[in-house]
DOVO-862908 format. One line per 3 residues: number of its first residue (from 1); for each residue x, y, z of C-alpha. Coordinates in pm, whole numbers. Layout:
NUM = X Y Z  ... $
***
This chain:
1 = -5828 1493 -2436  -5957 1404 -2779  -6279 1204 -2761 $
4 = -6318 921 -3010  -6671 832 -3118  -6680 457 -3068 $
7 = -7023 365 -3202  -7078 22 -3060  -7449 4 -3131 $
10 = -7568 80 -3479  -7927 16 -3377  -7934 353 -3199 $
13 = -7834 545 -3512  -8011 351 -3784  -8367 375 -3657 $
16 = -8459 650 -3900  -8318 482 -4208  -8416 115 -4179 $
19 = -8754 -34 -4103  -8783 -149 -3744  -9107 -334 -3783 $
22 = -9201 -677 -3903  -9525 -786 -4060  -9502 -1102 -3852 $
25 = -9665 -1025 -3517  -9465 -1286 -3321  -9141 -1144 -3456 $
28 = -9241 -789 -3364  -9340 -889 -3010  -9003 -1055 -2948 $
31 = -8824 -758 -3103  -9008 -508 -2880  -8924 -712 -2569 $
34 = -8559 -708 -2674  -8566 -327 -2682  -8658 -320 -2314 $
37 = -8345 -516 -2222  -8125 -318 -2460  -8229 10 -2297 $
40 = -8106 -125 -1962  -7785 -268 -2117  -7893 -624 -2042 $
43 = -7751 -763 -2365  -7755 -1130 -2270  -8133 -1117 -2219 $
46 = -8183 -935 -2549  -8000 -1190 -2764  -8249 -1482 -2738 $
49 = -8540 -1243 -2801  -8378 -1111 -3118  -8310 -1469 -3224 $
52 = -8679 -1550 -3168  -8776 -1251 -3382  -8554 -1373 -3665 $
55 = -8685 -1727 -3636  -9036 -1592 -3679  -8936 -1355 -3959 $
58 = -8610 -1442 -4141  -8640 -1118 -4343  -8640 -887 -4038 $
61 = -8332 -686 -4141  -8313 -456 -3839  -8325 -751 -3599 $
64 = -8020 -894 -3779  -7840 -561 -3741  -7922 -533 -3372 $
67 = -7817 -891 -3306  -7490 -833 -3492  -7421 -514 -3297 $
70 = -7493 -676 -2961  -7264 -967 -3041  -6995 -722 -3151 $
73 = -7033 -535 -2822  -6990 -863 -2633  -6690 -955 -2854 $
76 = -6876 -1253 -2997  -6734 -1182 -3337  -6821 -1499 -3527 $
79 = -7200 -1478 -3470  -7176 -1103 -3534  -7026 -1174 -3877 $
82 = -7305 -1415 -3961  -7575 -1163 -3872  -7410 -871 -4051 $
85 = -7382 -1084 -4364  -7748 -1184 -4336  -7858 -821 -4298 $
88 = -7659 -708 -4602  -7787 -1000 -4810  -8147 -886 -4770 $
91 = -8296 -654 -5029  -8253 -279 -5007  -7965 -41 -4958 $
94 = -7851 -76 -4599  -7693 215 -4418  -7317 219 -4494 $
97 = -7242 209 -4122  -7338 -157 -4130  -7030 -215 -4344 $
100 = -6820 -48 -4072  -6952 -289 -3809  -6910 -585 -4044 $
103 = -6551 -481 -4124  -6463 -446 -3755  -6569 -799 -3663 $
106 = -6397 -935 -3974  -6077 -758 -3873  -6105 -891 -3517 $
109 = -6125 -1245 -3655  -5837 -1207 -3899  -6044 -1173 -4218 $
112 = -5849 -870 -4333  -5915 -881 -4709  -6294 -878 -4666 $
115 = -6269 -621 -4388  -6072 -394 -4621  -6340 -429 -4888 $
118 = -6622 -340 -4645  -6427 -43 -4508  -6388 87 -4862 $
121 = -6765 68 -4910  -6828 250 -4583  -6577 528 -4657 $
124 = -6717 570 -5010  -7085 583 -4909  -7080 740 -4562 $
127 = -7239 1086 -4571  -7250 1152 -4199  -7087 1443 -4018 $
130 = -6885 1253 -3758  -6515 1293 -3853  -6395 1072 -3568 $
133 = -6608 787 -3699  -6461 828 -4047  -6107 866 -3913 $
136 = -6137 540 -3723  -6247 365 -4040  -5942 505 -4219 $
139 = -5728 388 -3929  -5877 38 -3971  -5777 49 -4337 $
142 = -5416 100 -4232  -5448 -190 -3987  -5580 -422 -4257 $
145 = -5308 -321 -4501  -5042 -374 -4235  -5189 -710 -4129 $
148 = -5209 -843 -4484  -4839 -764 -4528  -4744 -902 -4184 $
151 = -4914 -1234 -4254  -4686 -1278 -4554  -4372 -1222 -4341 $
154 = -4424 -1403 -4010  -4155 -1387 -3743  -4042 -1697 -3559 $
157 = -4257 -1738 -3252  -4274 -2043 -3026  -4424 -1954 -2686 $
160 = -4314 -2182 -2405  -4506 -2220 -2081  -4277 -2139 -1787 $
163 = -4398 -2455 -1620  -4550 -2571 -1296  -4264 -2412 -1103 $
166 = -4423 -2072 -1180  -4778 -2126 -1304  -5071 -2262 -1109 $
169 = -5441 -2340 -1148  -5501 -1975 -1065  -5452 -1671 -1287 $
172 = -5078 -1592 -1307  -4984 -1279 -1499  -4787 -954 -1529 $
175 = -4431 -1086 -1474  -4132 -867 -1389  -3768 -972 -1355 $
178 = -3463 -825 -1182  -3158 -733 -1392  -2965 -1046 -1299 $
181 = -3257 -1264 -1406  -3272 -1445 -1072  -3592 -1302 -921 $
184 = -3937 -1314 -1080  -4226 -1119 -931  -4574 -1162 -1075 $
187 = -4942 -1120 -992  -5165 -1410 -893  -5542 -1389 -860 $
190 = -5688 -1632 -607  -6065 -1615 -565  -6078 -1259 -689 $
193 = -5791 -1130 -474  -5477 -1011 -654  -5143 -1047 -472 $
196 = -4776 -1048 -564  -4572 -1368 -561  -4196 -1410 -594 $
199 = -3980 -1693 -724  -3601 -1722 -711  -3390 -1891 -978 $
202 = -3132 -2132 -837  -2927 -2368 -1054  -3137 -2272 -1359 $
205 = -3461 -2376 -1186  -3731 -2154 -1036  -3830 -2202 -674 $
208 = -4189 -2246 -560  -4349 -1899 -570  -4424 -1748 -232 $
211 = -4630 -1442 -135  -4406 -1137 -164  -4475 -966 167 $
214 = -4759 -921 413  -4677 -551 413  -4766 -528 42 $
217 = -5022 -804 -17  -5362 -742 138  -5688 -932 168 $
220 = -5901 -622 133  -5746 -464 -178  -5598 -581 -504 $
223 = -5232 -526 -591  -5121 -555 -952  -4958 -409 -1264 $
226 = -4619 -383 -1098  -4269 -279 -1203  -3961 -396 -1014 $
229 = -3646 -186 -1031  -3355 -375 -1193  -3181 -416 -857 $
232 = -3497 -560 -702  -3519 -295 -430  -3815 -83 -539 $
235 = -4157 -214 -634  -4394 28 -805  -4747 -104 -841 $
238 = -5110 -12 -895  -5353 6 -603  -5721 73 -663 $
241 = -6002 200 -439  -5778 246 -137  -5865 493 139 $
244 = -5550 697 74  -5609 704 -302  -5653 1025 -499 $
247 = -5849 851 -775  -5991 511 -861  -5642 369 -925 $
250 = -5313 518 -801  -4945 428 -815  -4770 311 -499 $
253 = -4411 220 -413  -4246 -6 -158  -3875 -25 -77 $
256 = -3695 -344 17  -3475 -279 317  -3286 -588 419 $
259 = -3498 -896 379  -3845 -742 394  -4041 -467 224 $
262 = -4161 -138 363  -4523 -38 394  -4629 90 50 $
265 = -4701 457 17  -4899 653 -237  -4676 860 -467 $
268 = -4928 1141 -431  -4964 1448 -647  -4863 1537 -911 $
271 = -4819 1172 -1022  -5158 1060 -894  -5475 1256 -963 $
274 = -5854 1205 -939  -5816 1033 -1276  -5683 680 -1350 $
277 = -5310 618 -1299  -5176 267 -1345  -4919 33 -1500 $
280 = -4596 196 -1374  -4260 122 -1537  -3941 243 -1368 $
283 = -3623 327 -1558  -3305 136 -1466  -3148 434 -1287 $
286 = -3469 492 -1090  -3496 852 -1204  -3786 823 -1451 $
289 = -4124 663 -1396  -4345 582 -1694  -4715 514 -1636 $
292 = -5059 516 -1800  -5327 774 -1729  -5647 914 -1875 $
295 = -5586 1258 -1721  -5661 1573 -1922  -5392 1692 -2160 $
298 = -5336 1361 -2335  -5371 1270 -2699  -5621 987 -2661 $
301 = -5822 795 -2405  -5524 641 -2222  -5171 771 -2280 $
304 = -4823 695 -2151  -4677 968 -1931  -4347 1009 -1749 $
307 = -4226 1184 -1439  -3870 1234 -1315  -3730 1222 -964 $
310 = -3608 1564 -854  -3311 1631 -628  -3546 1705 -338 $
313 = -3687 1352 -359  -4021 1452 -509  -4154 1357 -853 $
316 = -4187 1621 -1122  -4506 1728 -1297  -4572 1439 -1540 $
319 = -4531 1502 -1911  -4702 1323 -2195  -4469 1120 -2417 $
322 = -4627 1296 -2712  -4723 1186 -3064  -4399 992 -3107 $
325 = -4554 729 -2873  -4916 820 -2802  -5205 828 -3049 $
328 = -5567 949 -3044  -5653 595 -2929  -5519 395 -2631 $
331 = -5168 305 -2516  -5111 63 -2229  -4861 -154 -2037 $
334 = -4533 35 -2089  -4212 -153 -2008  -3876 21 -2003 $
337 = -3598 -230 -2055  -3293 -208 -1824  -3098 -68 -2119 $
340 = -3279 259 -2042  -3347 321 -2412  -3599 63 -2536 $
343 = -3967 102 -2455  -4221 -175 -2519  -4592 -95 -2497 $
346 = -4932 -192 -2634  -5144 28 -2856  -5451 15 -3078 $
349 = -5352 342 -3245  -5042 251 -3444  -5091 25 -3752 $
352 = -5134 -329 -3631  -5334 -648 -3654  -5661 -484 -3554 $
355 = -5676 -485 -3175  -5410 -388 -2925  -5065 -490 -3051 $
358 = -4724 -476 -2886  -4478 -218 -3017  -4126 -107 -2939 $
361 = -3955 230 -2970  -3596 331 -2905  -3482 659 -2755 $
364 = -3196 825 -2940  -2904 1014 -2786  -3102 1339 -2777 $
367 = -3394 1182 -2590  -3627 1159 -2890  -3834 847 -2954 $
370 = -3815 668 -3287  -4135 571 -3470  -4278 265 -3290 $
373 = -4230 -71 -3460  -4489 -347 -3449  -4337 -670 -3315 $
376 = -4499 -854 -3604  -4715 -1159 -3662  -4772 -1401 -3491 $
379 = -4647 -1228 -3175  -4934 -991 -3253  -5262 -1130 -3387 $
382 = -5621 -1014 -3430  -5657 -1078 -3054  -5549 -829 -2790 $
385 = -5180 -846 -2697  -5057 -648 -2395  -4824 -671 -2101 $
388 = -4496 -779 -2262  -4167 -753 -2075  -3824 -850 -2210 $
391 = -3561 -1026 -2001  -3252 -820 -1912  -3032 -1015 -2153 $
394 = -3280 -938 -2432  -3324 -1303 -2526  -3681 -1365 -2416 $
397 = -4015 -1193 -2412  -4241 -1278 -2117  -4618 -1241 -2131 $
400 = -4939 -1390 -1995  -5205 -1573 -2190  -5459 -1853 -2189 $
403 = -5304 -2089 -2442  -5384 -2452 -2500  -5208 -2685 -2259 $
406 = -5186 -2437 -1971  -5210 -2516 -1602  -5537 -2344 -1528 $
409 = -5645 -1990 -1595  -5389 -1746 -1736  -5025 -1863 -1739 $
412 = -4690 -1690 -1790  -4508 -1778 -2113  -4178 -1688 -2273 $
415 = -4057 -1679 -2633  -3736 -1596 -2818  -3729 -1229 -2910 $
418 = -3682 -1157 -3282  -3335 -1017 -3338  -3445 -677 -3478 $
421 = -3679 -621 -3182  -3428 -694 -2908  -3319 -420 -2668 $
424 = -2967 -286 -2646  -2718 -512 -2464  -2643 -455 -2097 $
427 = -2433 -599 -1821  -2434 -539 -1448  -2214 -526 -1142 $
430 = -2344 -723 -847  -2194 -791 -511  -2172 -752 -136 $
433 = -2021 -478 77  -1851 -588 399  -1607 -471 660 $
436 = -1270 -616 556  -1178 -721 909  -1507 -826 1070 $
439 = -1676 -948 748  -1996 -779 868  -2231 -635 605 $
442 = -2224 -257 576  -2468 22 509  -2277 176 218 $
445 = -2350 407 -73  -2301 248 -416  -2280 480 -715 $
448 = -2222 411 -1083  -2170 707 -1316  -2157 703 -1695 $
451 = -1841 907 -1749  -1934 984 -2109  -2275 1136 -2034 $
454 = -2193 1235 -1673  -2527 1084 -1572  -2574 867 -1266 $
457 = -2658 515 -1378  -2715 387 -1026  -2715 534 -677 $
460 = -2845 359 -368  -2748 233 -26  -2688 -125 70 $
463 = -2850 -265 381  -2655 -353 692  -2871 -668 702 $
466 = -2770 -799 359  -2499 -571 214  -2602 -651 -143 $
469 = -2633 -432 -452  -2696 -470 -825  -2630 -194 -1078 $
472 = -2713 -206 -1449  -2460 -79 -1705  -2554 -63 -2076 $
475 = -2278 -190 -2305  -2071 78 -2478  -2027 309 -2181 $
478 = -1733 402 -1961  -1840 380 -1597  -1695 482 -1265 $
481 = -1795 257 -974  -1763 382 -616  -1862 236 -283 $
484 = -1835 448 32  -1931 419 396  -1875 639 700 $
487 = -1540 571 863  -1402 370 571  -1184 420 268 $
490 = -1403 423 -40  -1370 158 -310  -1310 261 -670 $
493 = -1329 76 -1001  -1359 163 -1368  -1552 -35 -1628 $
496 = -1502 34 -1997  -1760 -190 -2156  -1745 -331 -2506 $
499 = -1936 -624 -2656  -1713 -877 -2481  -1895 -802 -2155 $
502 = -2250 -877 -2277  -2262 -1219 -2114  -2002 -1146 -1847 $
505 = -2142 -951 -1554  -1912 -831 -1277  -1952 -1017 -949 $
508 = -1752 -837 -681  -1685 -861 -311  -1622 -510 -181 $
511 = -1433 -528 148  -1399 -172 281  -1107 -84 505 $
514 = -1148 136 809  -962 464 800  -621 428 961 $
517 = -272 560 909  -80 386 631  -384 271 433 $
520 = -331 316 59  -590 342 -218  -570 358 -598 $
523 = -802 612 -762  -917 418 -1066  -1118 697 -1223 $
526 = -852 969 -1247  -758 1022 -1611  -495 1217 -1809 $
529 = -401 1225 -2174  -76 1045 -2262  229 1235 -2133 $
532 = 6 1514 -2000  -92 1619 -1649  -416 1812 -1702 $
535 = -707 1631 -1535  -967 1513 -1786  -1332 1603 -1718 $
538 = -1422 1235 -1664  -1211 1249 -1348  -1454 1482 -1170 $
541 = -1673 1206 -1026  -1382 1039 -848  -1233 1371 -739 $
544 = -1564 1469 -583  -1576 1139 -392  -1224 1202 -259 $
547 = -1318 1557 -167  -1623 1432 29  -1408 1177 213 $
550 = -1181 1457 331  -1469 1689 424  -1646 1417 622 $
553 = -1327 1325 807  -1177 1656 910  -873 1504 1084 $
556 = -769 1295 784  -436 1381 619  -319 1220 294 $
559 = -29 1208 52  -138 1210 -312  89 989 -521 $
562 = 155 975 -893  294 666 -1069  393 572 -1425 $
565 = 495 260 -1613  857 198 -1721  818 320 -2079 $
568 = 1037 620 -2164  1284 827 -1969  1285 764 -1593 $
571 = 1348 1132 -1511  1060 1240 -1737  832 978 -1578 $
574 = 913 1103 -1229  836 1462 -1324  515 1360 -1502 $
577 = 396 1160 -1201  471 1455 -972  273 1698 -1187 $
580 = -19 1458 -1205  -25 1421 -826  -8 1801 -797 $
583 = -309 1834 -1033  -518 1637 -783  -369 1839 -496 $
586 = -459 2167 -670  -816 2051 -729  -863 1973 -359 $
589 = -719 2309 -260  -966 2482 -493  -1242 2288 -319 $
592 = -1143 2440 17  -954 2142 161  -695 2266 411 $
595 = -349 2254 241  -201 2149 576  -378 1814 538 $
598 = -235 1744 193  99 1656 41  186 1518 -302 $
601 = 472 1323 -451  568 1166 -783  720 819 -775 $
604 = 759 770 -1149  818 404 -1232  973 309 -896 $
607 = 667 153 -731  494 -78 -980  207 -292 -852 $
610 = 257 -552 -1125  508 -635 -1398  548 -406 -1701 $
613 = 543 -688 -1957  230 -592 -2155  -17 -308 -2211 $
616 = -264 -433 -1952  3 -447 -1681  149 -109 -1777 $
619 = -201 37 -1759  -228 -77 -1398  105 78 -1309 $
622 = 1 415 -1456  -208 530 -1164  -291 797 -912 $
625 = -329 692 -552  -319 830 -200  -199 709 138 $
628 = -332 815 477  -49 990 657  -230 1095 972 $
631 = -566 1082 1149 $
***
């Protein structure tokens, strides 16, 4: 890990070059007393003594420098500026490092032009041998140049308090939202204890926030910096100083099963270490976890890392996101949007407004990150900006701050995202799984596969207590959707998503039918080229699901059926439908399904399920299906 020399106190390094004494005895006495407090890091006690020294001797240059440095350390930038200016105004040639300190407090108060001038003086005159010190000054130059340009091109930014429905007199912060935008989970600090609260949106209004769960919230420990999976079923969060922790702060997870949450458990090694792990961010498919750590092997103090979920259920050895995202400085608060491609995070390493700014980066098709983009001014300012999330629809950014007109301490706000900084569009499929006859909720497996990339976009089980699911699907993909449960026919659907679906999620009621003779099912993810009967590769997901149904129900016998529309020659259509049904039959035979359990038949255009009056109807009639012939 590269160590950055952050020289907060110039008084430690300037003692040999600038006079520390005053000819005024009273000033020297106060100054010497201040040194006692400074050696024990009691800065608040040192400040009035340094002020007394300066009152007694207004020409005591080193007292001005120390007072400026202490104020800078305490982030009291305005008085620090006054004292740096006073020190420089006195006679003599002050050490150039004073100009560094002066420039830093100017930058942190938005005085970029003067900061740039003082940085130039420091870089020109500094003769020291600390390259990290010089590199940071050069980094500040880039910040000032960026900020001066950003101020000339402000983005539209009108933060809106989310109101008394969400915010309270306490500190409310770190929001996270489910993919359907109906559930908000955030942290609330009451008398020093951090807990999670949840609010539900009903009829466009948020309900009164309630504690999330007694199994997660504790009185003894703090819970915070959380990430909710898009379907609202998995909560990853940071727990610090717990008895089962591997370091000071570790990452934990809890699973919602039915209406309550499970006891959280520590993710353990290799995700957690004796170092600091925090601020988790889960990808929409649940397979990649991003987080912040100061473990060895990084590029700076705090870096963003990622780990992937292996087939055995364990997390992989984390990898650093590398110089495309991380810098020799600090990166914090990653947020992966449900589009699975757009990462928002805070950093004081990339060119910005001087402190931590919020950036975004997009992953390309090969998995590489694009150069991070600053969200611009005034979303970013000379203050510290962290902890941004973006709503699933990409319209709003949510963050926490102490702005004028709030309800108490820190409140949660939202603002319209600038168009160029929005994530990629998504939609989702949401619904309930029930038994068709009894209407009872089912424990069923729901799986969504991107047929283009062959990657699983969502895979989880519904609860027999609630039967609900929610799966995110980025726009532009072709997705197979399957729901299966023991003893039932599976449910199949295909979603080919273009821009028309951005604001039109799929709300479905999946009523599964128990296996019985005569039940018929259309396989909606079996594909052939026009007038051909060779199975296309995108059919493999559905074929595998059918294969598993037959393997899990060894007494099940089916007839595979091919159908066409009424376009063309009827005899040709019958033959084509037969060969397509046989293609599915042959696949199952190759997968060791007993041929005695299978038959196939082509029906051509003789059994339409709708009229053949337009392309959409004809598309429905061109299908592969099967019927249960025997159990």
